[in-house]
Rosetta silent file (secondary structure, phi, psi, omega in degrees, C-alpha in Angstrom):
SEQUENCE: MRTHPMRQNDKVDEMREFAEMRERLVRLETILEALGEDRETAKLSKETALHAIQAAKSAHHRLDDMKEGQRWLWRTIAGTILASAAAILTSFITGS
SCORE:     score description
SCORE:     0.000 S_00000001
   1 L     0.000  127.120  177.295  -34.266   29.880  -53.761 S_00000001
   2 L  -101.652  136.876  176.107  -31.953   27.276  -55.148 S_00000001
   3 L   -86.360  139.479  179.595  -29.348   25.570  -53.174 S_00000001
   4 L   -88.221  132.854 -178.776  -26.054   25.243  -54.772 S_00000001
   5 L   -63.298  153.159 -176.603  -24.512   21.866  -55.026 S_00000001
   6 L   -65.398  135.123  176.539  -21.345   21.412  -52.934 S_00000001
   7 L   -77.485  164.699 -177.856  -18.236   22.349  -54.712 S_00000001
   8 H   -62.014  -45.574  177.891  -15.357   19.947  -54.975 S_00000001
   9 H   -62.367  -33.933  179.461  -13.161   22.012  -52.573 S_00000001
  10 H   -65.563  -42.125  179.652  -15.913   22.067  -50.056 S_00000001
  11 H   -63.422  -40.138  178.087  -16.126   18.274  -50.178 S_00000001
  12 H   -64.381  -46.815  175.509  -12.323   17.986  -49.724 S_00000001
  13 H   -57.347  -44.453 -177.278  -12.433   20.355  -46.797 S_00000001
  14 H   -66.776  -37.699  174.665  -15.240   18.478  -45.281 S_00000001
  15 H   -63.884  -43.083  177.248  -13.418   15.147  -45.709 S_00000001
  16 H   -63.822  -39.052  178.978  -10.307   16.636  -44.051 S_00000001
  17 H   -64.139  -44.529  178.437  -12.390   17.861  -41.141 S_00000001
  18 H   -64.013  -41.087  176.358  -13.926   14.425  -40.716 S_00000001
  19 H   -62.371  -42.907  176.468  -10.456   12.832  -40.860 S_00000001
  20 H   -60.920  -49.404  179.434   -9.175   15.253  -38.256 S_00000001
  21 H   -58.051  -43.765  175.734  -12.174   14.554  -36.033 S_00000001
  22 H   -61.725  -38.197  178.610  -11.587   10.830  -36.374 S_00000001
  23 H   -66.465  -43.015  176.128   -7.918   11.223  -35.435 S_00000001
  24 H   -59.976  -40.267 -178.515   -8.937   13.271  -32.382 S_00000001
  25 H   -69.153  -34.590  177.472  -11.444   10.626  -31.373 S_00000001
  26 H   -63.855  -44.296  179.995   -8.810    7.914  -31.776 S_00000001
  27 H   -67.421  -38.000  175.574   -6.414    9.861  -29.557 S_00000001
  28 H   -62.227  -43.121  178.929   -9.190   10.400  -26.957 S_00000001
  29 H   -61.695  -44.488  178.324   -9.966    6.670  -27.071 S_00000001
  30 H   -63.862  -41.121  178.272   -6.330    5.824  -26.480 S_00000001
  31 H   -62.769  -43.734 -178.756   -6.097    8.229  -23.549 S_00000001
  32 H   -62.327  -42.830  176.959   -9.241    6.769  -22.014 S_00000001
  33 H   -61.993  -40.177  178.114   -7.916    3.245  -22.344 S_00000001
  34 H   -61.347  -44.180  176.877   -4.703    4.338  -20.672 S_00000001
  35 H   -59.908  -38.424  178.015   -6.645    5.949  -17.857 S_00000001
  36 H   -66.730  -38.776  176.919   -8.551    2.701  -17.321 S_00000001
  37 H   -66.088  -42.302 -178.360   -5.250    0.796  -17.144 S_00000001
  38 H   -67.294  -38.277  176.158   -3.829    3.381  -14.734 S_00000001
  39 H   -60.151  -44.429 -179.387   -6.964    3.110  -12.575 S_00000001
  40 H   -64.698  -44.252  172.659   -6.594   -0.705  -12.367 S_00000001
  41 H   -54.666  -46.935  178.880   -2.866   -0.262  -11.490 S_00000001
  42 H   -61.757  -37.635 -179.073   -3.743    2.198   -8.787 S_00000001
  43 H   -67.112  -46.530 -179.722   -6.351   -0.165   -7.356 S_00000001
  44 H   -60.226  -43.088 -178.878   -3.827   -3.043   -7.291 S_00000001
  45 H   -61.740  -41.860  178.903   -1.227   -0.777   -5.697 S_00000001
  46 H   -60.593  -48.305  178.331   -3.724    0.267   -3.017 S_00000001
  47 H   -58.260  -46.500 -178.879   -4.556   -3.385   -2.246 S_00000001
  48 H   -60.370  -45.294  177.143   -0.841   -4.206   -2.028 S_00000001
  49 H   -59.570  -42.545  177.329   -0.279   -1.289    0.319 S_00000001
  50 H   -62.323  -40.139  178.808   -3.049   -2.363    2.582 S_00000001
  51 H   -64.339  -39.416  177.837   -1.666   -5.859    2.716 S_00000001
  52 H   -64.774  -38.136  178.769    1.757   -4.415    3.572 S_00000001
  53 H   -64.784  -43.910 -177.789    0.317   -2.326    6.307 S_00000001
  54 H   -65.961  -39.171  176.404   -1.484   -5.258    7.819 S_00000001
  55 H   -64.562  -38.143  178.147    1.678   -7.315    7.671 S_00000001
  56 H   -66.929  -40.931  177.419    3.679   -4.553    9.372 S_00000001
  57 H   -65.102  -40.558  176.631    1.096   -4.230   12.138 S_00000001
  58 H   -63.723  -40.973  175.401    1.196   -7.965   12.699 S_00000001
  59 H   -64.188  -42.097 -179.011    4.939   -8.003   12.885 S_00000001
  60 H   -60.937  -43.083  178.806    4.835   -5.087   15.297 S_00000001
  61 H   -64.669  -35.922  175.730    2.404   -6.958   17.541 S_00000001
  62 H   -69.434  -37.080  174.139    4.659  -10.077   17.504 S_00000001
  63 H   -59.352  -47.842 -179.350    7.667   -7.933   18.427 S_00000001
  64 H   -61.031  -41.071  177.215    5.741   -6.412   21.281 S_00000001
  65 H   -63.417  -43.203  176.300    4.798   -9.929   22.489 S_00000001
  66 H   -60.086  -43.845 -178.093    8.418  -11.056   22.244 S_00000001
  67 H   -63.386  -38.887 -178.039    9.624   -7.990   24.248 S_00000001
  68 H   -67.813  -36.682  173.722    6.932   -8.704   26.894 S_00000001
  69 H   -63.897  -39.274  178.655    8.141  -12.315   27.090 S_00000001
  70 H   -67.367  -39.115  176.693   11.707  -11.171   27.508 S_00000001
  71 H   -57.755  -47.813 -175.114   10.642   -8.740   30.308 S_00000001
  72 H   -65.558  -38.044  175.444    8.923  -11.572   32.071 S_00000001
  73 H   -58.510  -52.822 -177.485   12.070  -13.828   31.686 S_00000001
  74 H   -65.885  -35.401  176.626   14.363  -11.106   33.108 S_00000001
  75 H   -67.418  -36.183  179.293   12.002  -10.313   35.998 S_00000001
  76 H   -68.330  -46.868  179.474   11.876  -14.064   36.823 S_00000001
  77 H   -61.690  -42.124 -179.200   15.615  -14.362   36.695 S_00000001
  78 H   -62.179  -46.503  179.237   16.063  -11.158   38.768 S_00000001
  79 H   -64.293  -38.313  178.113   13.503  -12.439   41.320 S_00000001
  80 H   -64.545  -42.194  179.803   15.206  -15.837   41.527 S_00000001
  81 H   -62.568  -46.993  178.970   18.597  -14.152   42.047 S_00000001
  82 H   -62.982  -42.856 -176.478   17.187  -11.901   44.772 S_00000001
  83 H   -66.288  -40.712  174.832   15.411  -14.757   46.452 S_00000001
  84 H   -61.948  -46.756 -176.008   18.613  -16.871   46.346 S_00000001
  85 H   -66.866  -36.625  177.192   20.735  -14.022   47.745 S_00000001
  86 H   -64.474  -41.333 -179.201   18.139  -13.507   50.482 S_00000001
  87 H   -66.540  -37.621  179.606   18.202  -17.244   51.283 S_00000001
  88 H   -71.155  -39.661 -179.730   22.065  -17.256   51.463 S_00000001
  89 H   -65.098  -41.435  176.266   22.170  -14.138   53.545 S_00000001
  90 H   -60.924  -37.149 -175.959   19.539  -15.526   55.897 S_00000001
  91 H   -67.508  -38.035  178.823   21.532  -18.774   56.063 S_00000001
  92 H   -69.894  -40.177 -176.890   24.763  -16.855   57.069 S_00000001
  93 H   -69.319  -42.516 -175.791   22.952  -14.726   59.617 S_00000001
  94 H   -84.101  -10.847  177.316   21.235  -17.649   61.357 S_00000001
  95 L    75.650   21.693 -177.889   24.374  -19.750   61.124 S_00000001
  96 L   -86.117    0.000    0.000   22.748  -22.729   59.604 S_00000001
């Protein structure tokens, strides 16, 4: 059995197929590179979001501390006013 040499048209078709496969590979490579860049961007975005969450939690704790400090101040002022009123009332009642 003799094998027939490739015809010219067959060679051209084969070259076209190789060129098409090469183009597809280039497109796939481009897509993969873009995915790698997207993955890096997503990683950086996640890190930024985590830092923002930590900053928000820290600010929330500081606000809670400030509110607690204000409560303490108002309680102290109210206690002082009540103690002064009691002292003045006692002073009038005893006639001193």
